[in-house]
TIBA-896892 format. One line per field, with one value per residue: residue number from 1; residue in one letter; y, x, z negated of N, C-alpha, C in turn. Coordinates in steps of 0.2 Angstrom, whole numbers, plus 5000, padded with zeros to 4 digits. Layout:
BEGIN
num: [NUM_...]
residu: [A_...]
n.v: [Y_...]
n.u: [X_...]
n.w: [Z_...]
ca.v: [Y_...]
ca.u: [X_...]
ca.w: [Z_...]
c.v: [Y_...]
c.u: [X_...]
c.w: [Z_...]
//
This chain:
BEGIN
num: [1_2_3_4_5_6_7_8_9_10_11_12_13_14_15_16_17_18_19_20_21_22_23_24_25_26_27_28_29_30_31_32_33_34_35_36_37_38_39_40_41_42_43_44_45_46_47_48_49_50_51_52_53_54_55_56_57_58_59_60_61_62_63_64_65_66_67_68_69_70_71_72_73_74_75]
residu: [I_L_K_S_T_G_L_D_A_Y_I_Q_V_V_V_S_A_D_D_V_V_N_H_K_P_H_P_D_T_F_L_Q_V_A_E_Q_L_G_V_N_P_A_N_C_L_V_F_E_D_T_Q_I_G_L_Q_A_G_R_A_A_G_M_E_T_V_L_V_L_E_G_E_L_Y_Q_R]
n.v: [4943_4946_4938_4922_4928_4929_4941_4946_4945_4955_4969_4980_4987_4989_5003_5006_5013_5013_5013_5023_5042_5053_5052_5051_5064_5066_5068_5057_5045_5042_5047_5041_5028_5033_5037_5024_5018_5026_5035_5052_5059_5066_5060_5048_5039_5038_5026_5026_5026_5034_5048_5057_5051_5051_5067_5065_5063_5070_5079_5076_5077_5070_5061_5058_5046_5042_5026_5017_5003_4999_5010_5019_5038_5048_5059]
n.u: [5018_5012_5003_5009_5008_4994_4992_4987_4971_4966_4970_4963_4970_4985_4996_5010_5029_5032_5016_5014_5018_5023_5039_5036_5045_5031_5014_5009_5008_5000_4988_4981_4982_4968_4960_4957_4949_4939_4940_4940_4957_4957_4951_4962_4974_4990_5006_5021_5038_5051_5058_5053_5044_5035_5030_5025_5014_5008_5007_4998_4988_4983_4983_4997_5007_5027_5034_5046_5054_5045_5044_5030_5032_5028_5017]
n.w: [5117_5109_5111_5111_5092_5090_5087_5100_5099_5092_5096_5105_5115_5125_5131_5137_5139_5151_5160_5157_5167_5159_5148_5128_5119_5126_5127_5131_5132_5118_5123_5134_5129_5121_5129_5135_5125_5124_5111_5102_5102_5092_5080_5079_5072_5070_5069_5069_5072_5075_5075_5086_5095_5084_5083_5098_5096_5088_5096_5105_5098_5085_5067_5063_5055_5048_5048_5042_5041_5033_5026_5023_5025_5028_5032]
ca.v: [4943_4948_4928_4921_4929_4930_4946_4951_4947_4962_4972_4980_4989_4990_5006_5006_5019_5008_5014_5032_5048_5057_5046_5053_5067_5069_5065_5055_5037_5043_5051_5035_5024_5035_5038_5020_5015_5030_5040_5058_5055_5068_5051_5045_5037_5035_5023_5029_5019_5038_5057_5055_5047_5059_5071_5061_5060_5077_5081_5072_5078_5066_5061_5055_5041_5039_5019_5016_4998_4996_5014_5026_5042_5055_5056]
ca.u: [5025_5007_4999_5009_5007_4989_4987_4982_4964_4968_4975_4959_4973_4989_4997_5020_5030_5025_5009_5016_5027_5030_5038_5038_5039_5024_5012_5002_5001_4992_4978_4979_4978_4963_4958_4957_4949_4933_4943_4946_4963_4958_4951_4965_4981_4995_5009_5030_5044_5054_5056_5053_5036_5027_5031_5023_5009_5002_5004_4992_4980_4984_4986_5004_5014_5030_5036_5056_5061_5041_5037_5025_5036_5023_5006]
ca.w: [5108_5105_5114_5105_5090_5088_5086_5105_5098_5083_5098_5113_5121_5125_5132_5138_5144_5162_5161_5160_5170_5155_5140_5123_5117_5126_5123_5137_5131_5112_5127_5137_5123_5116_5130_5136_5118_5124_5106_5103_5099_5083_5076_5078_5068_5074_5064_5074_5071_5075_5077_5095_5089_5077_5091_5103_5092_5083_5104_5103_5093_5078_5062_5063_5050_5051_5045_5044_5035_5029_5019_5024_5023_5029_5036]
c.v: [4938_4939_4926_4920_4927_4935_4949_4951_4951_4966_4973_4985_4993_4997_5007_5013_5017_5012_5023_5037_5051_5056_5055_5057_5069_5064_5060_5051_5037_5043_5045_5032_5026_5036_5032_5013_5020_5035_5047_5059_5061_5066_5048_5042_5034_5035_5023_5024_5027_5047_5058_5055_5050_5063_5074_5063_5067_5082_5080_5071_5075_5065_5053_5049_5038_5031_5015_5009_4993_4999_5017_5031_5050_5057_5065]
c.u: [5013_5001_4999_5009_4999_4988_4987_4973_4964_4966_4968_4965_4980_4993_5005_5022_5033_5020_5011_5021_5028_5029_5037_5045_5031_5018_5002_5002_5000_4987_4978_4973_4970_4957_4953_4952_4937_4933_4942_4950_4964_4955_4955_4972_4989_5002_5016_5034_5052_5050_5051_5044_5030_5030_5025_5019_5005_5003_4999_4983_4978_4986_4992_5007_5019_5034_5042_5056_5054_5038_5035_5033_5032_5019_5006]
c.w: [5105_5106_5107_5096_5085_5087_5095_5104_5094_5092_5106_5119_5121_5131_5135_5143_5153_5165_5164_5164_5161_5150_5134_5123_5116_5125_5127_5136_5123_5118_5128_5133_5119_5123_5134_5129_5118_5114_5103_5097_5090_5078_5075_5079_5071_5067_5068_5068_5071_5074_5082_5094_5087_5082_5097_5102_5089_5090_5107_5103_5090_5072_5066_5055_5050_5045_5047_5036_5029_5023_5026_5023_5025_5034_5036]
//
């Protein structure tokens, strides 16, 4: 999907549930992304559409934002 829409040009790293042992609400997915990007998790901002995703982002030490139907609900 990323390639067909051209969005792959803007995304350096993709990590899915298939790439980690512990899935959300564990922070592993987000921590792996930060590691691959070479950035401190505290400098990351997570946009999520589920409470479990928010929980995982916070457990990773990242700022989080809930996005539902195009609206930002938490930060």
